[in-house]
N, C-alpha and C positions, 0 to 999 in steps of 0.2 A: 243558714250560716250567718252569725251576728258580724257586724263591722268592728273595726278596731275602736271606733268611737263608742259603740255599744258595749264592748267588751270592758273598755276603761271605766265606763259609767258603772257597770256591774261591779267589777271589781273594787273600785274606789268606795263604792255604797257598801258592799258587804265587809270590807275592812275598815271603813271609816276614815279613809284617807282622801285627802284633797286630790281631785282629778291632775291638776297641774304638777302636784308633788309626785304622785305615782308616776306620771309620764316622764318627769325629770329624772326621777331616780332610776327608772326602767332604762332609760337611755344611758345613763351613767354605768350601769351593770352590765349592760349589753356592751359598751364599748370596752369595759374592763375584761369582759369575757373574751372578746375578739382579741385584744392586745395579748392575753394570756395564751391563746391558741396560736397566734403568730410567733410568739417567744419561744414555745414549745416546738413548733416547726422549724424555726430558726436554730435552736439548739440540737435538733436532730440531725440537720445538715451539718452543722459545724463540728459535732461531736464524730460524725461519720469520717470526716477528713482530719480530724484533730487539729482544728484551727480555731483561732480566737477572734479573728476579724474578717471583715470583707477584703480588707487589702491583703491580709496574709493569704487569704484564699486565691485571689486573682494572681498574686505574685507566685504561688506555687503552681497554679495552672500554666502560667507563662514560662517557668523555667523547667516544666516538665516533671516536678515532684509529684503533683497530681495529673493523672493522666486526661488529655484533652476530652475524652469521652468517657464518662458522662460529666467531666469537670465543668466544661463551659455551660451545660444545661444547667447543672446544679449552682453554677454562680449566677446565672440568670434568676433561678428560682430565689436563691437567697438575696439578690438585689431587690426583687420583686415584694420579698417579705419585709426587707428594710423600709422600702417605700410605703408599705401598706401600715407598717408599725409606726412610722413618722406621722402619717396621716391620722391613724386612729388616736394617738397621742396628743395631736394637735387639736383635734375634735374634742376629746376628753378634757382638754385645758379650756377650750372654749365653752364647753357645757358648764364646767365648774366655775367659770368667770362669770357667766350668765347668772348662775345660782348665788354667787356672791354679790352681784349687784342687785339682785332681787331683794336679797335680805338687808342690805344697806339702804334700799329705797324707803 
């Protein structure tokens, strides 16, 4: 089984792409893919309860509009998805900033 480094070397050579460019673009695409998956999961939970925000969800669980079970569990899932989305977006922004600084150097 080949290592990640060997795989990058092989693919970059076969496609005629600089290794750094291949890795950088792969990271961007990976982050975008994870963002889309988290957004789909978030939309599924929000659609299930017909809510449009985390605050609305919490409010409806607290006032009994949404049953506590599984409401609280789904609220935790939604909060975790929001946190993950924020981290992924921050990393994507960072990777793009690095790309911009490389081009401007």
